[in-house]
Every structure is written in C-alpha cells, then in structure tokens.
C-alpha positions as CSV (number, residue, x, y, z in Angstrom):
1,M,0.0,0.0,0.0
2,L,3.0,2.3,0.5
3,P,3.6,2.8,-3.2
4,L,0.0,3.8,-3.7
5,S,0.2,6.3,-0.8
6,R,3.3,7.8,-2.4
7,T,1.5,7.9,-5.8
8,A,-1.5,9.6,-4.1
9,L,0.7,12.2,-2.5
10,A,2.6,12.9,-5.8
11,L,-0.7,13.4,-7.6
12,L,-2.1,15.6,-4.9
13,A,1.0,17.7,-4.9
14,A,0.6,18.2,-8.6
15,A,-3.1,18.9,-8.5
16,P,-4.8,22.1,-7.2
17,A,-5.5,22.1,-3.5
18,F,-8.8,20.7,-2.7
19,A,-11.4,22.9,-0.9
20,G,-11.7,22.9,2.8
21,E,-10.5,24.7,5.8
22,P,-6.7,24.5,6.3
23,P,-5.5,23.1,9.7
24,A,-4.8,25.7,12.4
25,A,-1.0,25.1,12.0
26,A,-1.3,26.0,8.3
27,R,-3.3,29.1,8.9
28,S,-0.9,30.3,11.6
29,G,2.1,29.7,9.3
30,A,3.6,27.0,11.7
31,P,5.2,24.2,9.9
32,L,3.1,21.1,9.4
33,P,4.3,17.7,10.6
34,A,5.9,15.0,8.5
35,W,3.6,12.3,7.1
36,E,4.6,9.9,9.9
37,Q,3.4,12.4,12.5
38,L,-0.1,12.9,10.8
39,S,-3.0,11.2,12.5
40,Q,-4.8,8.5,10.5
41,A,-7.7,11.0,10.0
42,Q,-5.4,13.6,8.6
43,R,-3.9,11.0,6.2
44,E,-7.3,9.9,5.2
45,Q,-8.3,13.5,4.5
46,L,-5.3,13.9,2.2
47,I,-5.8,10.6,0.3
48,A,-9.6,10.5,-0.1
49,P,-9.7,12.8,-3.2
50,M,-7.1,10.7,-4.9
51,R,-8.9,7.4,-4.0
52,D,-12.2,8.8,-5.4
53,R,-10.5,9.9,-8.6
54,W,-8.8,6.5,-8.9
55,N,-12.0,4.5,-8.3
56,N,-14.1,6.6,-10.5
57,S,-11.8,6.5,-13.5
58,P,-10.5,3.0,-14.2
59,D,-9.5,4.0,-17.8
60,E,-7.3,6.8,-16.4
61,R,-5.4,4.7,-13.8
62,Q,-2.4,3.9,-16.0
63,R,-2.0,7.6,-16.9
64,M,-2.3,8.7,-13.3
65,L,0.3,6.1,-12.3
66,E,2.7,7.3,-15.0
67,H,2.2,10.9,-14.0
68,A,3.0,10.0,-10.4
69,R,6.2,8.1,-11.4
70,R,7.4,11.0,-13.5
71,W,6.6,13.4,-10.6
72,Q,8.7,11.3,-8.2
73,Q,11.6,11.3,-10.6
74,M,11.7,15.1,-10.9
75,T,14.1,17.3,-8.9
76,P,12.6,20.0,-6.7
77,D,13.4,22.6,-9.4
78,E,11.7,20.5,-12.1
79,R,8.7,20.2,-9.9
80,Q,8.6,23.9,-9.3
81,N,8.8,24.5,-13.1
82,A,6.0,22.0,-13.7
83,R,3.8,23.8,-11.1
84,R,4.5,27.1,-12.8
85,G,3.7,25.6,-16.2
86,M,0.4,24.1,-14.9
87,K,-0.5,27.5,-13.5
88,R,0.3,29.3,-16.8
89,W,-1.8,26.6,-18.7
90,E,-4.8,27.2,-16.5
91,H,-4.7,30.9,-17.3
92,M,-4.4,30.5,-21.0
93,S,-7.2,31.2,-23.4
94,P,-8.5,28.3,-25.5
95,E,-6.8,29.8,-28.6
96,D,-3.4,30.1,-26.8
97,R,-3.8,26.5,-25.6
98,G,-4.4,25.4,-29.2
99,Q,-1.3,27.2,-30.3
100,M,0.8,25.6,-27.6
101,R,-0.5,22.2,-28.5
102,A,0.5,22.8,-32.1
103,L,4.0,24.1,-31.1
104,Y,4.7,21.2,-28.7
105,A,3.5,18.6,-31.2
106,K,5.9,20.0,-33.7
107,M,8.7,20.2,-31.2
108,R,8.3,16.5,-30.3
109,G,9.7,15.5,-33.7
110,L,12.7,17.8,-33.6
111,D,16.2,17.3,-32.2
112,D,17.6,19.8,-29.6
113,E,18.9,22.2,-32.3
114,G,15.6,22.1,-34.1
115,R,13.7,22.9,-30.9
116,R,15.9,25.8,-30.1
117,A,15.5,27.2,-33.6
118,L,11.7,26.8,-33.6
119,M,11.5,28.5,-30.2
120,A,13.6,31.4,-31.4
121,K,11.4,31.7,-34.4
122,W,8.2,31.4,-32.3
123,R,9.4,34.2,-29.9
124,A,10.1,36.5,-32.9
125,M,6.6,36.0,-34.3
126,T,3.7,38.4,-33.9
127,P,0.4,37.1,-32.5
128,E,-1.0,37.0,-36.0
129,Q,1.9,35.1,-37.3
130,R,1.6,32.6,-34.4
131,R,-2.1,32.1,-35.2
132,A,-1.3,31.5,-38.9
133,W,1.6,29.1,-38.0
134,A,-0.7,27.1,-35.6
135,L,-3.3,26.8,-38.4
136,A,-0.7,25.6,-40.8
137,N,0.8,23.2,-38.3
138,P,-2.1,21.8,-36.3
139,A,-1.6,19.5,-33.3
140,P,-3.0,16.0,-33.7
141,P,-6.5,15.7,-32.3
142,K,-6.7,15.1,-28.6
143,P,-7.7,11.5,-27.7
144,D,-11.3,11.2,-26.4
145,R,-10.9,10.3,-22.8
146,P,-13.0,11.3,-19.9
147,H,-11.3,13.6,-17.4
148,P,-11.7,12.6,-13.8
149,P,-13.5,15.3,-11.7
150,R,-11.2,17.6,-9.8
151,D,-11.9,18.0,-6.1
C-alpha cells in the first residue's frame, strides 16, 4: 500500500489544492508535521480525493500512475517549473492552448537544435503570425478520454 500512498501524494501535490478549511497550523504559518506524524484521520483526508479519482476513472489509472512516477523522478526545481507551467496553462485562453499544443506537437519531432531554432522563431513571431503558424501546423487531435473530476 505504501507505493499507492506515495502515488497519491505525488498526484495531490501536482493537483490544485482541494477545498476545505486548512488546519490551524497551516493558517498560523507554523510548519506542518511530516507524514509519519499525521493522524490517521489527517492521512485519510489527504488521500480521499485521490482514492475517489482512482476508483471513478479506471481507464485513467495507467495515466495517473505514469504521472506519479514522472513526478517522483523530478528534482525539486523541475517540480517547481512544472507547477508554474500548470498555472500558466490554467490561465491561457483556448486559442493560446491550441497554439501551444501545435507548437509542442511540432517540437516532439525535432532534435535539440531544431527545438531551439523553432522556439527562437516562435518568440520572434507576432500574435497574428503565431495564429497562422498554428493553423498551418495543427496539433494532432486530442484523444477522447474522460477527465476525472477535480476536487
């Protein structure tokens, strides 16, 4: 069960915080205890949203597990960059997201030098040029898969 607990924690760290009143220690700014010092009720409160997501989305379990594995392999700096990227993505317009999907789809097929060149070209483009480029280089369609509810 320990690997699933780690998986749940990794996914919870990557997901937005779930609603609820923070503990008194968190509100006061006092450091919170390590996992081992949490009560069983506190552990359950942290894991419950992940358990629900896991149980309600059997088709998504492999993807969730892979995300957790990748998250655990990241350095703290890589995790911070990932959090910043997720935050930026959440605030993008649908048009900007489409352009980013097209850009990253194109970059996947390039070597490091090609990626650098494409990024330099992208940064030099005007918004109109980016729109035209994304239309000429569309990302492959997103697979139809249900997204688990976010708590």
